[in-house]
C-alpha positions as CSV (number, residue, x, y, z in Angstrom):
1,M,115.2,81.2,100.6
2,E,115.2,81.5,96.8
3,R,114.9,85.3,96.4
4,I,115.7,88.5,98.2
5,G,114.4,91.9,97.3
6,F,114.1,95.4,98.8
7,L,110.9,97.0,99.8
8,S,110.9,100.8,99.8
9,F,108.2,103.0,101.4
10,G,109.4,105.9,99.3
11,H,109.4,108.5,102.0
12,W,110.3,112.0,101.1
13,G,110.5,115.3,103.1
14,P,112.8,117.9,104.5
15,G,113.7,116.1,107.7
16,Q,117.3,116.4,109.1
17,G,119.6,114.2,107.1
18,S,117.0,113.3,104.5
19,Q,118.5,112.5,101.1
20,T,115.0,112.5,99.6
21,R,113.7,116.0,100.2
22,T,111.2,116.1,97.2
23,A,109.0,113.6,95.4
24,A,111.4,113.8,92.5
25,D,114.2,112.7,94.7
26,A,112.3,109.7,96.0
27,L,111.2,108.6,92.5
28,L,114.6,109.1,90.8
29,Q,116.5,107.5,93.7
30,G,114.0,104.5,93.6
31,I,115.1,103.9,90.0
32,E,118.8,104.2,90.8
33,L,118.5,101.9,93.8
34,A,116.8,99.2,91.7
35,V,119.7,99.5,89.2
36,A,122.2,99.2,91.9
37,A,120.3,96.3,93.5
38,E,120.4,94.4,90.2
39,E,124.1,94.9,89.9
40,L,124.5,93.4,93.5
41,G,122.5,90.3,92.5
42,V,119.4,91.2,94.5
43,D,116.3,89.7,93.0
44,G,113.5,92.2,93.5
45,A,112.7,95.9,93.7
46,F,109.3,96.5,95.5
47,F,107.6,99.7,96.5
48,R,104.9,100.4,99.0
49,V,101.9,102.5,97.8
50,H,100.3,105.2,100.0
51,H,97.9,108.0,99.1
52,F,97.7,111.5,100.7
53,A,101.2,111.1,102.2
54,R,104.7,112.0,101.3
55,Q,105.4,108.5,100.0
56,Q,105.3,106.6,96.7
57,A,101.7,106.8,95.4
58,S,101.6,106.0,91.6
59,P,103.6,102.8,91.1
60,F,103.3,102.1,87.4
61,P,105.4,105.1,86.0
62,L,108.1,104.2,88.5
63,L,108.0,100.4,87.8
64,S,108.0,101.1,84.0
65,A,111.1,103.4,84.4
66,I,112.9,100.7,86.4
67,A,111.9,98.1,83.8
68,A,113.5,100.2,81.1
69,R,116.8,100.5,83.0
70,T,117.1,96.9,84.1
71,S,117.0,93.4,82.6
72,R,116.8,90.8,85.3
73,I,115.4,92.1,88.6
74,E,111.8,91.5,89.5
75,I,109.7,94.7,90.0
76,G,106.6,95.1,92.0
77,A,104.4,96.8,94.5
78,G,104.0,95.8,98.1
79,V,101.1,96.7,98.1
80,I,98.6,98.6,96.0
81,D,95.4,99.7,97.9
82,M,92.6,98.3,95.7
83,R,90.0,100.6,97.3
84,Y,91.5,103.4,95.2
85,E,91.9,101.7,91.9
86,N,89.9,101.8,88.7
87,P,90.4,98.1,88.0
88,L,90.2,98.3,84.2
89,Y,92.6,101.2,83.9
90,M,94.9,99.4,86.3
91,A,94.8,96.3,84.1
92,E,96.0,98.4,81.2
93,E,98.8,100.0,83.3
94,A,99.9,96.7,84.8
95,A,100.0,94.9,81.4
96,A,102.0,97.8,79.9
97,A,104.6,97.8,82.7
98,D,104.8,94.0,82.5
99,L,105.5,94.1,78.7
100,I,108.1,96.7,79.1
101,S,109.8,94.6,81.7
102,G,109.6,91.4,79.7
103,G,107.4,89.7,82.2
104,R,109.1,90.7,85.5
105,L,106.2,92.3,87.2
106,Q,105.2,90.9,90.6
107,L,102.2,92.9,91.7
108,G,101.2,93.0,95.4
109,I,97.7,94.2,96.0
110,S,95.4,94.3,99.1
111,R,92.5,96.0,100.9
112,G,95.0,98.7,102.1
113,S,96.1,100.0,105.5
114,P,95.1,102.9,107.7
115,E,95.8,106.2,106.0
116,P,95.9,110.0,106.6
117,A,92.7,110.7,104.6
118,L,89.2,110.1,106.0
119,Q,87.5,107.9,103.4
120,G,90.3,108.8,101.0
121,A,89.0,106.4,98.3
122,S,85.8,108.4,98.0
123,A,87.8,111.4,97.0
124,F,89.0,109.3,94.1
125,G,85.4,108.5,93.2
126,Y,85.1,105.0,94.8
127,R,82.6,104.3,97.5
128,P,81.3,100.9,98.7
129,Q,78.0,99.8,97.3
130,P,75.0,99.5,99.6
131,G,75.8,96.7,102.1
132,E,79.5,96.7,101.3
133,T,82.5,97.4,103.5
134,D,85.7,99.0,102.3
135,A,87.2,95.5,102.2
136,D,84.3,94.2,100.1
137,M,84.9,97.1,97.6
138,A,88.6,96.3,97.4
139,R,87.8,92.6,96.7
140,R,85.3,93.6,94.1
141,H,87.8,95.8,92.3
142,T,90.3,92.9,92.6
143,D,88.0,90.5,91.0
144,T,87.4,92.8,88.0
145,F,91.1,93.6,87.7
146,R,92.1,89.9,87.7
147,K,89.4,89.0,85.1
148,A,90.6,91.9,82.9
149,I,94.3,90.8,82.9
150,T,93.3,87.3,81.7
151,G,91.6,88.7,78.6
152,A,88.0,88.5,79.7
153,G,85.6,90.7,77.8
154,V,84.5,93.7,79.8
155,A,82.9,96.2,77.3
156,Q,80.3,95.7,74.6
157,A,81.7,96.1,71.1
158,D,80.3,98.8,68.8
159,P,80.3,97.0,65.4
160,R,80.5,100.5,63.6
161,Y,83.9,101.1,65.1
162,A,85.2,97.6,65.9
163,G,85.5,96.3,62.4
164,G,82.1,94.6,62.6
165,A,83.0,92.8,65.9
166,T,80.2,92.0,68.4
167,G,80.3,90.8,71.9
168,L,82.5,91.8,74.8
169,L,85.9,93.4,74.2
170,P,88.9,92.9,76.5
171,V,91.2,95.7,77.6
172,Q,94.4,96.1,75.7
173,P,97.3,95.4,76.0
174,Q,97.4,91.9,77.4
175,S,100.5,90.4,79.0
176,P,100.6,86.6,79.1
177,G,101.4,85.1,82.5
178,L,100.7,88.3,84.5
179,A,97.7,86.7,86.2
180,E,100.0,84.2,87.9
181,R,102.1,87.0,89.3
182,I,99.5,88.8,91.4
183,W,100.1,88.7,95.2
184,W,97.6,89.4,98.0
185,G,98.9,91.3,101.0
186,A,97.3,89.2,103.7
187,G,97.1,90.5,107.3
188,S,95.5,87.5,108.8
189,R,95.4,83.7,108.5
190,K,91.8,83.9,107.1
191,T,92.7,86.3,104.3
192,A,95.7,84.1,103.4
193,V,93.5,81.1,102.9
194,W,91.1,83.2,100.8
195,A,94.0,84.3,98.6
196,A,95.1,80.8,98.1
197,E,91.7,79.6,97.1
198,L,91.6,82.3,94.4
199,G,95.1,81.5,93.2
200,M,96.9,84.6,94.3
201,N,100.5,84.5,95.8
202,L,100.9,85.4,99.4
203,M,102.6,88.6,100.5
204,S,102.9,88.7,104.3
205,S,104.2,91.8,106.0
206,T,105.8,92.7,109.3
207,L,102.5,92.7,111.1
208,L,99.4,90.6,111.4
209,T,96.0,92.0,112.5
210,E,95.6,89.2,115.1
211,D,97.4,88.0,118.1
212,T,97.4,84.5,119.6
213,G,100.1,85.1,122.1
214,V,102.8,83.2,120.2
215,P,105.9,85.0,118.7
216,F,105.2,86.9,115.5
217,H,107.3,84.6,113.3
218,E,105.4,81.5,114.6
219,L,102.0,83.1,113.9
220,Q,103.2,84.1,110.4
221,A,104.6,80.6,109.7
222,E,101.2,79.2,110.7
223,Q,99.6,81.7,108.2
224,I,102.0,80.4,105.5
225,Q,101.2,76.8,106.3
226,L,97.4,77.4,106.0
227,F,98.0,79.2,102.7
228,R,99.9,76.3,101.3
229,E,97.3,73.8,102.4
230,A,94.5,75.8,100.9
231,W,96.5,76.2,97.7
232,A,97.0,72.4,97.4
233,A,93.3,71.8,98.1
234,A,92.3,74.2,95.4
235,G,94.3,72.3,92.8
236,H,95.8,75.3,91.0
237,A,98.0,74.3,88.1
238,H,101.0,76.6,89.0
239,A,103.1,76.7,92.1
240,P,102.6,79.5,94.6
241,R,105.0,82.1,95.8
242,V,105.3,83.4,99.4
243,S,107.1,86.5,100.6
244,V,107.7,87.9,104.0
245,S,109.1,91.3,104.9
246,R,111.7,92.0,107.5
247,S,113.7,95.0,108.7
248,V,117.3,93.7,108.5
249,L,120.0,96.2,109.4
250,P,123.5,94.8,109.5
251,I,126.0,96.9,111.5
252,V,129.3,96.7,109.6
253,D,130.9,100.1,110.1
254,D,130.7,103.3,112.1
255,E,128.1,104.8,109.8
256,D,125.8,101.8,110.4
257,K,126.4,102.1,114.1
258,Y,125.5,105.7,114.1
259,F,122.1,105.1,112.4
260,F,121.1,101.8,113.9
261,A,122.6,101.2,117.3
262,G,119.6,102.6,119.0
263,S,117.2,100.4,116.9
264,A,119.0,97.3,118.2
265,L,117.8,98.1,121.7
266,R,114.4,99.6,120.8
267,D,113.1,97.4,118.1
268,G,114.6,94.0,118.9
269,R,111.4,92.3,120.1
270,D,107.8,91.8,118.9
271,Q,105.2,94.5,119.7
272,V,101.4,94.3,120.1
273,G,99.2,97.3,119.2
274,V,95.8,98.1,117.7
275,I,95.1,98.8,114.0
276,D,91.6,99.6,112.8
277,G,90.2,98.4,116.1
278,L,92.0,95.0,115.8
279,T,94.8,93.7,118.0
280,A,97.9,93.4,115.8
281,R,101.3,91.8,116.4
282,F,104.3,93.5,114.9
283,G,107.5,91.6,114.1
284,K,110.8,92.8,115.4
285,S,113.7,94.4,113.6
286,Y,116.9,92.5,113.1
287,V,119.8,94.8,113.9
288,G,123.4,93.9,114.7
289,P,126.6,92.2,113.3
290,P,125.9,90.1,110.1
291,D,126.8,86.8,111.7
292,L,124.3,87.4,114.5
293,L,121.6,88.4,112.0
294,A,122.2,85.3,109.9
295,E,121.8,83.2,113.1
296,Q,118.6,85.0,114.1
297,L,117.0,84.9,110.7
298,A,117.8,81.2,110.4
299,A,115.7,80.7,113.5
300,D,112.8,82.8,112.1
301,T,110.3,80.1,111.1
302,A,108.4,82.3,108.7
303,V,111.5,83.4,106.9
304,Q,112.4,79.7,106.5
305,A,108.9,78.9,105.3
306,A,108.9,81.6,102.6
307,D,110.6,81.6,99.2
308,T,111.1,85.4,99.1
309,L,112.4,87.8,101.7
310,L,111.7,91.5,101.2
311,L,114.0,93.8,103.0
312,T,112.6,97.1,104.1
313,V,115.1,99.9,103.4
314,P,115.5,103.3,105.0
315,N,115.1,105.0,101.6
316,Q,115.7,108.6,103.0
317,L,119.3,107.7,103.7
318,G,120.0,107.7,99.9
319,V,121.0,105.3,97.2
320,E,124.7,104.9,98.2
321,F,123.9,103.9,101.8
322,N,121.0,101.6,100.8
323,A,123.1,99.9,98.1
324,K,125.8,99.3,100.8
325,L,123.1,97.9,103.2
326,L,121.8,95.5,100.5
327,G,125.3,94.5,99.5
328,N,126.2,93.6,103.0
329,I,123.0,91.5,103.4
330,A,123.6,89.8,100.0
331,K,127.2,89.0,100.9
332,Y,127.1,88.2,104.6
333,V,123.6,87.3,105.7
334,A,121.4,85.9,102.9
335,P,123.8,83.0,101.9
336,A,123.4,81.6,105.4
337,L,119.6,81.3,104.7
338,G,120.2,79.2,101.6
339,W,120.1,82.1,99.1
340,S,122.6,82.5,96.2
341,R,122.6,85.1,93.5
342,K,121.2,83.9,90.2
343,D,123.6,85.8,87.9
344,A,126.6,83.7,88.9
345,G,128.8,85.3,86.3
346,N,128.7,88.6,88.3
347,L,130.2,87.7,91.6
348,L,130.1,90.0,94.7
């Protein structure tokens, strides 16, 4: 385990005990949590993107603000729904955020997940072409986006206003190296292989839209193995990255016990359900004393197969609580998985 980061779904609302009652609360606390995480030695600050919901929706202003307040931590999305995106405008936004961060952007993208809106992408002006599915449209947008961030020409020059230039113009700005820091949020073994063939890193979540009857972590480890084999067969010049997400909630004091004791009994095993008509297997939560969590995560074959662990955080409990949670994981749990903080001059 080379890196640990947090993954926030950016929830906000007036629920009992919520510390993020407004969208402004969620955004500003997201920035502050990233700053605190960097001080703790955590390696990444990632945010889930949802539309038509009281959650984070527009990642690039948030990521750029975090980039301006930090110097080391990776920043990213986990994941952006490509059905909704104008791929050329997104290429400009992503390059700008990456330049502000000094090349720290790690951008997770995917076909997206079930959502509150019926055909929500069409409200944004994006509809599948004849014969396309939503997934096809997301992949088409992804192809255009990835070409644009590599400097490919996408619009015909007008010599009258382009200094006499002819041919196709690329979008600006460009950020060198960004193309190697795009991740695909794969929900199955097949899509992981597809991502590897195209040279995208693998971002695997706490669920897979398939079920073979084996424990979730074993199915996910198989997905990772197939990804790595496909990557090697494709002959890409750079090494791949692989992340998995887990809900890890160490119980260290009475406050933790108050919030999470029930979760230890309720969420401590895999679950099987249906998403978009497909049988899906959901991974369990890890809740309990830090030494027990370290032991359980060490036995999680997918965690061991990945290089990056993204820790889902209960963002509505506020910055102070989540900084404490991340600090406890960084101090008591992650070192048992082989992780060590990179800024060794700043010890916990």
